[in-house]
C-alpha positions in Angstrom: 17.8 174.2 -52.3 20.5 176.8 -52.4 23.2 176.4 -55.0 26.7 177.8 -54.3 28.5 178.8 -57.5 32.3 179.2 -57.9 34.2 180.1 -61.0 37.0 178.0 -62.5 40.5 179.2 -63.3 40.7 181.9 -60.6 44.2 183.1 -60.0 45.9 183.3 -56.6 48.0 186.2 -55.5 50.9 183.9 -54.6 51.6 182.5 -58.0 49.1 184.2 -60.4 48.5 180.8 -62.1 45.1 179.2 -62.7 44.0 176.6 -60.2 41.3 174.0 -60.6 38.5 174.6 -58.1 36.1 171.9 -56.9 33.1 174.3 -57.5 32.0 175.6 -60.9 29.0 177.1 -62.5 27.8 173.5 -63.1 28.6 171.9 -59.8 26.2 171.6 -56.8 27.3 172.4 -53.3 29.1 169.6 -51.4 26.3 169.7 -48.7 23.8 168.4 -51.2 22.4 165.2 -49.7 22.7 162.1 -51.8 21.8 158.4 -51.5 22.6 155.2 -53.4 19.6 155.8 -55.6 21.3 158.9 -57.1 24.1 156.9 -58.6 22.1 154.2 -60.6 20.7 156.3 -63.4 23.7 158.6 -63.7 26.7 156.5 -64.2 26.2 152.9 -64.8 24.7 153.3 -68.3 28.3 153.8 -69.6 29.2 150.2 -68.8 30.2 147.7 -70.1 32.9 149.4 -72.2 36.7 149.4 -72.8 38.9 149.7 -69.7 39.5 153.3 -68.7 42.2 154.9 -66.6 41.3 156.8 -63.5 42.3 160.0 -65.3 39.8 159.1 -68.1 37.1 158.6 -65.5 37.9 161.9 -63.9 37.4 163.7 -67.1 34.3 161.7 -68.1 32.6 162.1 -64.7 33.2 165.8 -64.5 31.5 166.2 -67.9 28.6 164.0 -66.8 28.2 165.9 -63.6 28.2 169.2 -65.4 25.5 167.9 -67.8 23.3 166.6 -65.0 23.6 170.0 -63.2 22.6 171.9 -66.3 19.5 169.6 -66.5 18.6 170.6 -62.9 19.4 167.1 -61.5 21.4 168.4 -58.6 21.5 165.3 -56.5 22.6 163.2 -59.5 25.3 165.8 -60.3 26.5 165.8 -56.7 26.7 162.0 -56.8 28.8 162.0 -60.0 31.1 164.7 -58.7 31.7 162.7 -55.6 33.1 159.9 -57.9 35.0 162.5 -59.9 36.6 163.9 -56.8 37.8 160.4 -55.9 39.3 160.0 -59.4 41.0 163.4 -59.1 43.5 162.1 -56.6 46.9 161.0 -58.0 48.0 157.5 -57.0 51.7 157.3 -56.0 52.1 153.7 -54.8 55.6 154.3 -53.5 54.0 156.3 -50.6 52.6 153.3 -48.7 51.3 155.4 -45.8 49.5 158.1 -47.9 49.3 156.9 -51.5 46.8 159.5 -52.9 47.9 163.1 -53.5 45.6 165.9 -54.4 45.5 167.5 -57.9 42.3 169.5 -57.5 41.3 172.0 -54.8 38.2 173.1 -52.9 36.6 176.5 -52.9 38.9 177.5 -50.1 41.9 176.6 -52.2 42.5 173.6 -49.9 43.6 170.3 -51.4 41.0 167.6 -51.9 42.5 164.7 -50.0 41.4 161.3 -48.7 40.2 162.9 -45.5 37.5 164.8 -47.4 35.7 161.5 -48.1 35.4 160.5 -44.5 31.7 161.4 -44.3 31.0 159.4 -47.5 32.7 156.1 -46.6 29.5 154.1 -46.1 28.0 155.5 -49.4 31.2 154.8 -51.4 31.3 151.3 -49.8 27.8 150.7 -51.2 28.7 152.0 -54.7 32.0 150.2 -55.6 30.6 146.6 -55.5 28.3 147.4 -58.5 31.2 149.0 -60.5 32.5 146.8 -63.3 35.5 148.9 -64.4 38.6 147.6 -62.5 40.3 151.0 -62.2 37.3 152.8 -60.9 36.3 150.0 -58.5 39.8 149.8 -57.1 39.9 153.6 -56.6 36.6 153.8 -54.7 37.3 150.7 -52.6 40.7 152.1 -51.7 39.2 155.5 -50.7 36.7 153.7 -48.5 39.6 151.8 -46.9 41.8 154.8 -46.2 39.1 157.2 -45.2 37.4 154.9 -42.8 37.6 156.2 -39.2 38.0 155.5 -36.4 38.6 151.9 -37.6 39.2 150.9 -41.2 37.3 147.9 -42.7 39.8 145.4 -44.2 37.0 144.2 -46.6 37.4 147.4 -48.5 41.2 146.9 -48.8 40.6 143.4 -50.1 38.1 144.6 -52.6 40.5 147.3 -53.8 43.4 144.8 -53.9 41.4 142.4 -56.1 40.3 145.2 -58.4 43.9 146.4 -58.8 45.0 142.9 -59.7 42.4 142.9 -62.6 44.3 145.7 -64.4 45.8 144.3 -67.6 49.5 143.3 -67.7 50.5 144.6 -71.2 52.6 147.6 -72.4 49.6 149.7 -73.5 47.9 149.3 -70.1 51.2 149.9 -68.3 51.6 153.2 -70.1 48.0 154.5 -70.5 46.0 152.9 -67.8 48.5 153.1 -65.0 48.6 149.4 -64.4 52.1 149.5 -62.8 51.0 151.8 -60.1 47.8 149.8 -59.6 49.6 146.5 -59.2 52.1 148.1 -56.8 49.3 149.5 -54.7 47.6 146.1 -54.8 50.6 144.3 -53.6 51.0 146.8 -50.8 47.4 146.2 -49.7 47.9 142.4 -50.0 50.9 142.5 -47.7 49.1 144.9 -45.4 45.8 143.0 -45.1 47.2 139.4 -45.2 49.5 139.3 -42.3 51.9 136.4 -41.7 50.3 133.1 -42.8 47.0 134.6 -44.0 46.3 134.7 -47.7 49.5 132.9 -48.7 47.7 131.1 -51.5 46.2 134.2 -52.9 49.5 136.2 -52.8 51.2 133.1 -54.3 48.7 133.0 -57.3 49.3 136.7 -57.9 53.1 136.2 -57.8 52.8 133.3 -60.2 50.9 135.5 -62.6 53.6 138.2 -62.5 56.4 135.6 -62.9 54.5 134.1 -65.9 54.4 137.5 -67.6 58.1 137.9 -67.2 58.9 134.4 -68.4 56.7 134.8 -71.5 58.2 138.2 -72.5 61.8 137.1 -71.8 61.4 133.8 -73.8 63.5 133.7 -77.1 61.7 135.4 -80.0 59.5 137.6 -77.8 59.8 141.3 -77.1 60.5 142.8 -73.7 57.7 145.2 -72.8 57.0 145.3 -69.1 59.1 142.5 -67.7 61.8 144.8 -66.4 59.3 146.7 -64.3 57.6 143.5 -63.2 60.8 141.9 -62.1 61.7 145.1 -60.2 58.2 144.9 -58.5 58.8 141.3 -57.5 62.2 142.3 -55.9 60.7 145.4 -54.2 58.0 143.3 -52.5 60.2 140.2 -51.9 58.0 137.9 -54.0 58.7 135.0 -56.3 62.1 134.2 -54.8 61.9 130.6 -56.1 61.9 132.0 -59.6 64.8 134.4 -59.2 67.4 132.0 -60.6 65.5 131.3 -63.8 64.5 134.9 -64.3 68.1 136.0 -63.9 69.2 133.6 -66.6 66.5 134.9 -69.0 67.6 138.4 -68.3 71.2 137.6 -69.1 70.2 135.9 -72.3 68.1 138.8 -73.4 70.9 141.3 -72.6 73.2 139.4 -75.0 70.6 139.8 -77.8 70.3 143.5 -77.1 74.0 143.9 -77.1 74.3 142.3 -80.5 71.6 144.7 -81.8 73.6 147.7 -80.4 71.0 148.6 -77.8 73.4 149.2 -74.9 70.8 150.7 -72.7 68.5 147.7 -72.8 71.5 145.3 -72.4 72.6 147.2 -69.3 69.1 147.4 -67.8 68.6 143.6 -68.1 72.0 142.8 -66.6 71.5 145.2 -63.7 68.3 143.6 -62.8 69.9 140.1 -63.2 72.6 141.2 -60.8 70.1 142.2 -58.2 68.5 138.8 -58.4 71.8 137.0 -58.0 72.7 139.1 -55.0 69.4 138.2 -53.4 70.2 134.6 -54.0 73.7 135.1 -52.5 75.0 133.6 -55.8 78.4 135.2 -55.8 79.5 133.4 -58.9 76.5 134.6 -60.9 76.9 138.1 -59.6 80.5 138.2 -60.6 79.8 136.9 -64.1 77.1 139.6 -64.6 79.5 142.3 -63.4 82.0 141.2 -66.0 79.3 141.5 -68.7 78.2 144.9 -67.5 81.8 146.2 -67.6 82.2 145.0 -71.2 79.1 146.9 -72.2 80.5 150.0 -70.5 83.7 149.6 -72.5 81.8 149.2 -75.7 79.9 152.4 -75.0 83.1 154.3 -74.3 84.6 153.0 -77.5 81.5 154.1 -79.4 81.8 157.6 -77.9 85.4 157.9 -78.9 84.8 156.5 -82.4 81.9 158.9 -83.1 82.2 161.6 -85.8 82.6 164.0 -83.0 84.5 162.0 -80.3 83.7 162.7 -76.7 86.7 161.6 -74.5 85.1 163.3 -71.5 82.1 161.0 -71.6 84.3 158.0 -72.4 86.2 158.5 -69.2 82.9 158.2 -67.2 82.2 154.9 -69.0 85.7 153.6 -68.3 85.2 154.5 -64.6 81.9 152.8 -64.5 83.5 149.6 -66.0 86.3 149.7 -63.5 84.0 150.2 -60.6 81.8 147.3 -61.8 84.8 145.0 -61.9 85.9 146.1 -58.4 82.7 144.8 -57.0 83.8 141.2 -57.7 85.3 139.6 -54.6 89.1 139.1 -54.7 88.8 135.3 -54.5 86.7 135.2 -57.7 88.8 137.5 -59.9 91.6 135.2 -61.1 89.3 132.8 -63.0 87.7 135.8 -64.8 90.9 137.7 -65.7 89.7 140.6 -63.7 93.2 142.0 -63.0 94.1 142.0 -66.7 90.9 143.9 -67.4 91.6 146.4 -64.7 95.1 147.1 -66.1 93.7 147.6 -69.6 91.1 150.0 -68.3 93.8 152.0 -66.6 95.6 152.3 -69.9 92.5 153.4 -71.7 91.7 155.9 -69.0 95.1 157.4 -69.3 94.9 157.6 -73.1 91.6 159.5 -72.8 93.6 162.2 -70.8 91.1 162.7 -68.0 90.9 162.4 -64.3 89.0 159.9 -62.2 88.5 159.1 -58.6 90.3 156.0 -57.3 88.0 153.8 -55.3 88.8 150.7 -53.1 86.7 147.6 -53.5 84.1 147.2 -50.8 85.0 144.5 -48.3 82.2 142.4 -46.7 82.5 141.0 -43.1 80.7 138.0 -41.6 76.9 137.8 -41.9 74.6 138.6 -39.0 71.3 136.9 -38.4 69.0 139.7 -37.2 65.7 137.9 -37.7 64.9 137.5 -34.0 65.7 141.2 -33.4 63.6 142.2 -36.3 60.6 140.1 -35.2 60.8 141.6 -31.7 60.9 145.1 -33.2 57.8 144.4 -35.4 56.0 142.9 -32.4 56.7 146.0 -30.3 54.8 148.3 -32.7 52.1 146.2 -34.2 48.5 146.0 -33.0 48.7 149.2 -31.1 47.0 152.6 -31.3 49.0 155.2 -33.1 50.5 157.0 -30.1 51.4 153.8 -28.4 53.0 152.5 -31.6 55.0 155.7 -32.0 56.2 155.5 -28.4 57.3 151.9 -29.0 59.1 153.0 -32.2 60.9 155.8 -30.3 62.0 153.3 -27.7 63.1 150.6 -30.2 66.7 151.3 -29.2 68.1 153.1 -26.2 70.6 156.0 -26.3 74.2 154.8 -26.4 75.6 154.8 -22.8 78.5 157.1 -23.0 80.5 155.7 -20.1 80.2 152.1 -21.3 81.0 153.1 -24.8 84.2 154.9 -23.7 85.3 151.9 -21.6 84.7 149.5 -24.4 86.8 151.7 -26.7 89.7 151.8 -24.2 89.6 148.1 -23.8 89.6 147.6 -27.6 92.6 149.9 -28.1 94.6 148.2 -25.3 93.7 144.7 -26.4 94.3 145.0 -30.1 97.7 146.8 -29.9 98.5 146.5 -33.6 95.6 148.8 -34.5 96.7 151.3 -31.9 100.3 151.7 -32.8 99.7 153.9 -35.8 98.0 157.2 -36.4 94.9 157.1 -38.6 93.7 159.4 -41.4 90.1 159.8 -42.5 89.5 160.6 -46.2 86.4 162.2 -47.8 85.3 161.7 -51.4 88.0 162.8 -53.7 90.8 161.8 -51.3 90.5 164.9 -49.2 91.9 164.4 -45.7 89.3 165.4 -43.2 90.8 164.1 -39.9 94.0 162.8 -38.5 94.1 161.0 -35.2 97.3 160.2 -33.4 98.2 156.7 -32.2 97.0 155.5 -28.8 99.8 155.8 -26.2 99.6 152.8 -23.9 102.1 154.4 -21.6 99.9 157.4 -21.0 96.7 157.8 -19.1 93.4 157.5 -20.9 92.6 161.1 -20.2 95.6 162.5 -21.9 95.0 164.7 -24.9 96.3 162.4 -27.6 94.6 159.3 -26.1 91.3 161.2 -25.8 91.3 161.7 -29.6 92.1 158.1 -30.3 89.4 156.9 -27.8 86.8 159.3 -29.4 87.6 157.9 -32.8 87.3 154.3 -31.7 84.0 155.1 -29.9 82.5 156.6 -33.1 83.7 153.6 -35.1 82.0 151.2 -32.7 78.9 153.3 -32.7 78.7 153.2 -36.5 78.7 149.4 -36.4 75.9 149.6 -33.8 74.0 152.1 -36.0 74.0 149.7 -39.0 72.8 146.7 -36.9 70.1 148.8 -35.1 68.9 150.3 -38.4 68.6 147.0 -40.3 67.6 144.9 -37.3 65.2 147.1 -35.5 64.4 150.5 -37.0 63.6 149.5 -40.5 61.4 146.4 -39.6 59.5 148.5 -37.1 59.2 151.4 -39.6 57.7 149.1 -42.2 55.2 147.7 -39.8 54.3 151.1 -38.5 53.6 152.7 -41.9 51.6 149.6 -42.9 49.4 149.7 -39.8 48.8 153.4 -39.6 48.0 156.4 -41.8 50.4 158.8 -40.1 49.3 162.3 -41.1 51.4 165.5 -40.9 48.7 167.0 -38.6 49.3 164.2 -36.1 53.0 164.9 -36.1 52.4 168.6 -35.8 50.5 168.0 -32.6 53.4 166.0 -31.2 56.0 168.6 -32.3 53.9 171.5 -30.8 53.9 169.8 -27.4 57.5 168.6 -27.5 59.6 170.7 -25.1 62.6 170.5 -27.3 61.0 171.9 -30.4 60.6 175.8 -30.6 56.9 176.6 -31.3 57.6 178.4 -34.6 59.6 175.5 -35.9 57.0 172.8 -35.2 55.5 172.8 -38.7 59.0 172.3 -40.3 59.9 169.5 -37.9 56.6 167.8 -38.5 57.0 168.1 -42.3 60.5 166.5 -42.0 59.3 163.7 -39.8 56.4 163.1 -42.2 58.8 162.8 -45.1 60.7 160.1 -43.2 57.5 158.1 -42.6 56.9 158.4 -46.3 60.4 157.0 -47.0 61.6 160.3 -48.5 64.7 160.6 -46.3 66.4 163.1 -48.6 63.7 165.6 -47.9 63.5 164.6 -44.2 67.2 165.2 -43.4 67.4 168.4 -45.4 64.5 169.7 -43.3 65.4 168.2 -39.9 69.2 168.6 -39.6 69.1 172.4 -39.6 66.2 172.3 -37.1 68.1 170.0 -34.8 70.9 172.5 -34.7 68.3 175.2 -33.9 66.8 173.0 -31.1 70.3 172.6 -29.5 70.9 176.4 -29.8 67.6 177.3 -28.2 68.1 174.9 -25.3 71.5 176.4 -24.6 70.1 179.9 -24.8 67.5 179.0 -22.2 70.5 178.3 -19.8 72.0 181.7 -20.7 74.8 180.1 -22.8 76.4 182.4 -25.3 75.8 180.8 -28.7 77.2 183.6 -30.9 80.5 185.5 -30.6 81.3 188.9 -32.2 84.0 189.0 -34.8 86.6 191.8 -35.0 84.3 193.9 -37.0 81.6 193.6 -34.4 79.4 191.2 -36.4 78.0 188.4 -34.2 78.2 185.0 -36.0 76.1 182.1 -34.6 78.1 179.0 -33.7 77.5 175.8 -35.7 76.4 172.5 -34.2 80.0 171.2 -33.8 80.9 174.2 -31.6 77.6 174.1 -29.7 77.9 170.5 -28.6 81.4 171.1 -27.3 80.1 173.5 -24.7 80.1 172.0 -21.2 76.4 173.0 -20.6 75.4 170.4 -23.2 76.1 167.6 -20.7 73.7 169.1 -18.1 71.0 169.8 -20.7 71.0 166.8 -23.0 73.1 164.4 -20.9 76.3 162.7 -22.0 74.5 159.9 -23.9 72.5 162.2 -26.2 75.4 164.6 -26.6 77.7 161.8 -27.8 75.1 160.4 -30.3 74.5 163.9 -31.7 78.2 164.4 -32.1 79.0 161.0 -33.6 76.2 161.0 -36.2 76.1 164.7 -37.2 79.4 166.3 -36.5 82.3 163.8 -36.2 84.5 163.4 -39.2 85.0 159.7 -38.3 81.3 159.2 -38.6 78.9 160.2 -41.4 79.3 163.9 -40.4 75.8 164.5 -41.7 75.4 168.1 -40.5 78.5 169.5 -42.0 78.3 167.6 -45.3 74.7 168.6 -45.7 75.3 172.2 -44.9 78.2 172.4 -47.4 76.5 170.4 -50.2 78.9 167.5 -49.7 76.3 164.9 -48.8 76.5 162.3 -51.6 73.4 161.0 -53.4 71.9 158.1 -51.5 73.4 159.0 -48.2 70.1 160.1 -46.6 68.6 156.7 -47.5 71.6 154.8 -46.1 71.5 153.1 -42.7 73.3 156.2 -41.2 70.8 158.6 -42.8 67.8 156.6 -41.6 69.2 156.3 -38.1 69.8 160.1 -38.1 66.1 160.7 -38.9 65.0 158.2 -36.3 67.3 159.9 -33.7 65.6 163.2 -34.3 62.2 161.6 -34.1 63.2 159.9 -30.8 64.4 163.2 -29.4 61.2 165.0 -30.3 58.8 162.3 -29.2 60.4 161.5 -25.9 60.3 165.2 -25.0 56.6 165.2 -26.1 55.7 162.1 -24.2 57.3 163.2 -20.9 56.6 166.9 -21.1 53.1 167.3 -22.8 50.5 168.8 -20.6 48.3 165.7 -20.7 51.2 163.7 -19.3 51.9 166.2 -16.6 
């Protein structure tokens, strides 16, 4: 048998930093054939023993593999290294579609990912049932589930899920064994494998266990260790709703104790979580009471900063602002009984005494509730139980492009019907009070095509469209997205193939567009928009250039500057290339100051934190996906 040797710690020309290679002087070649018999004498002699983290197993198994290789037991060494490779992957449970990320590399400096275990699925599936350690068993079963192709075996997912749920629920395990990530991954698998009415009792028992841990820790006299993380987990996975009321009360009680002890961070953390629970219960009274308590803690912290040996008025202003903003979240009808107005006046006085500036912010108003359950169910049904390409097609067609002519007619009717809202000019403000757009009033005596009326109609169209964007995102896009990423492991390579054959994506930009779409399917919309929005502008520019449209104009000094997206979409050729419907949506979402204005705010660093993950940001990502996919589906060679 030929042994291929590689050294460890080789430096690359790119970064000149050591990298961990999957081959060493004491590691057999990956092609070494192994069977179940090679595992028995090599690993299981270590058990039973204390629980170990996956990182501990990685270190231990590498050492065992190296020792076996030195003894000439090459098949045993290869078997152990296979398990070590599985433990080398880092679990990041928040990425539901692709939870394991490589930390080690192969001899070709390629990351060792889940796909590299595809040839060993049947072998790993035979190994994990005899593993006693919960962390190692969960990891191997999860690898067998994710690497299984062409069809994954749900029994592996169930085994992984059950092993994840055996991880201890205590502070030491939470910090050293990675129990939190394990439980989050287990819940993801439970909701993925047990669809609808299946497994309700099992999930209920797991939920009861988590709720029990929270109630025990939050009981008077006990110490809070992991209950905050566990309550957050219950909220994130929409579990244990019948216990939200009692948990919220326990959190409020514990916050009072922490406040007395001077632990403002703990007090605020408990109250913030209690507020989330009250909101989910639609308990406006409870939410308002918690908001008052949070504002009082902010004021206490500001007072502490000012009273310190070295007073910090600058930081105190931030705390006063936070307190004010917290009070402004209380609905107007609930403020009188809580003395909110008097508190706001006092905060204004304290803010002035601190001699600093702050941004004024209006309280958020809430309109009537909408029941989107039927729309969401239809969206989920449209993508589930389908092959990946068919599911992606259904996802791209979850909503049609806005019909420009109909939208314009509806805007005109709205302006003419509701005259009071048309009599006055409007002003759009950005963060900090900066005026970004002024629109004249609608002149009912003039034609709809007049200059001033066109501006008012355009503004009203965008306003209507933003309402539609919110409903479509929450009612259709997000439910379908959740189902899609639960059912399929959407890899960047799959998206690269789609982008490469999409007629709207320039060939050299396909990898960037695929990376941006992949980030969106992982839920990382910050990265997705920062990658995709500039590429959308380039797509538009390239399409215009194909029609010999001038996209750059020389300045007085002869330097040609490329036009931005706002200028490009105003060119008449846009209508013949993209059509009026797509042109309007690109303008409304990315360039119009009445709308989110994502392109311009992103380009100038004005996009606020959280904006990419808002309904407008998610809709923008989905728009780009829809544009790319429909030009792939209807223009790819296979379809021709």
